[in-house]
N, C-alpha and C positions, 0 to 999 in steps of 0.2 A: 504494500500500500504506500503510495506516494502522497505526502502532505505538502501543500504549498501554503504560503502565508502572504496576505496582501491587505491593503486598506479596504475597508468595506465600501460597497457601492450602494447607491440609492435602490437599485433593483434587488438588493439582498434584504430589503426591509422586512418582509414577512418572516424569514428565518431569524433575523435579528430581534424582532419583537418576541418571538417564541423563546429564543435563547435568553433574552433579557428577563422574561418572566421566570424562566427556570433558575437563572442566577439569583433572582430576588425572592425565590420560593413563594411566589404569588403576590408579593408586595406591589410590583408594577400593576397587576390587574386591579388591586385595591385602589390605586390612584386612578386608573383608567375608567373604572366603573361609573364614576360620576359624570364622565363626558358622554356616555352612551345616550342618556336622555337629553342632557343640556345641549349637546352639539349635533344630535341627530344621527349618531352612528348606529349600526346594527348589532355590533358585538364589541366586547372589550378587546378582542384581538385586532379588530379593525382600528380601534383607537390607538393601540400600540404600534401598529404598522404606520399609521399617520404620524405619530410622534417621532418615530425613527426616521421616516422619510423627510422630516423637516431639516432644514439646514442649520437652524439655531436652537433647537430644543436641547435640554440637558442630556437627552438620550439620542442625539442626532447620529446618523450613520457616519458623519464626518469625524466623530471621535472614536470610531471603532475599527478594529482590525479583525480579520477573519482567517480561519484555517479552512482550506479547501481540500477535499478528497475526491478525486475524479472531477465531476462537475457539481458536487454538492458542498454547501456550507456545512462544515462539521462542528465548528465552534467559533466563539467570538470573545473578544475582550474590549471593554470600554475603559479607557484610561486617559488621564489628563493631569495638568499641574493643579495642585490644590495649594493655593498661596495664602488666601485670606481665611481668618477665623470667622465663624458665624457669630452674629451679634446676639447679645442677651435678648434683645427685642424680638429678633427672628425666632430664637429658640422658644421664648415664652409664648409666642403667638401661633405656634403650629401644632399643638397637641402632642401627647406623650409618645406616640409611635414615631413621629418624625423628629421630635426633640432628641430622642436617644441617638438617632443617626447623625444629627447635626453636632451633638456633643462628641460623638465618635470622630467625626471629621476634625473637630477642634483638637482632639487628643493627638491627631496625626500632623496637622498643618504646621509648617509647610512640608510638602513632600510631593512626589509624583504619585498620584492616587489611582489605584485600580478600583473602579466603581463596580464593575461587573465582570465576571468570567464564567463561561458555561461551555460545555461540550455535550453534544447529543450522546445519549446512552450508547448507541451502537458504535461510536467512535472512541469511547473512553478506554483507558488502560494502554494507550499507545503513545503517550508522551506529548499529546497535543496541548494539554493545559500547561505543562512545564515550558513548552516552546512559546506559547503565548505570553507567559510571564517573562521569559528571556527577552522577547521583543519589547515588552514594557520597560524592562531594565535598560535596554539600548536607548529607547526614547527618553528615559529619565536622564541618562548620562549626556545625551545630545543636548538636552535642555538645562544642563548644569544642576541637576538635583542629586544630592548625595544619598537620598533614601527614597524608597517606595513604600507605600502603605496601603492597607485595605481594611475593611470591616467585614467580619464574618460571625455567623451565629455559632454558639458554643457547641452545637451538635452537628455541624455541617461536615459531611464526609470529606470535603476538600481540605479540612484542617491538616490532614497528614501531608498532602501535597504542599501546602504553604510552609509547613515546618521543614520539609525536605528542601525547599527552595530558600531556606534561611530566615523565614519570617519568625519573629518572636512577639508574644503578646506584651504590649506596653501599657494598655489600659483596658478597662471594662466598663460597659454601660448596661443598664437594665434593658431587658427585652420586653416590649409591650405588644400584646397580641393585637393583630389587625383583622382577626376573623378567620385565619387559617387554622391548621390543625395544631400548631405549636401555641401553647398558652403562657409559658414562662421560660425564663432562662436569662442568658446574657449575650451581649454583643462583645466581641473581642476586637480591639484596635490592634492591628499587627503591623510591624515595620521590619524592613530588611534593607541592607545596603544596596544601593543601585549597582555597584560593582561587586559581583559575586566573588567570594574568595576562591582561589584556585585549589 
């Protein structure tokens, strides 16, 4: 199996929306649900596709890289510079679910931030996630960031991958349920050097 990596394209949006929701364990759908009625969409997946197709949305295809196997999108990473801390006003005004994530970002800023990483189940176990992280490391170094960071749930199976890639937990925030199957736990703020030790 040959895997290639490239910047995402607008036409990848449907796969990117699915992978984003996988990475967020349903949290993106929680955000998108409100737009179905307000904006006239037919489904939350359509909302996600619309958001990803945007040039300037926080989840824009322009901020993503993809792994390709054959002619299929196999995985994606959404990463970018996280330079500013979230204000106390922003944190106080957004509700407990989002406040925990904003506090997590504050625990990591400044860094090169991996917001989302996901690989379809049938392509897992082949090193694609590790290669996507290596690409983020290169982008971090190119942008003069000494560290990369990410937030992850305390029971996420990807924790073992992150630890193998040199990430260490630097802070924790309470997890607040948003209606999925998980009802309690913690978010881990994890950080690693941009330049991996040899």
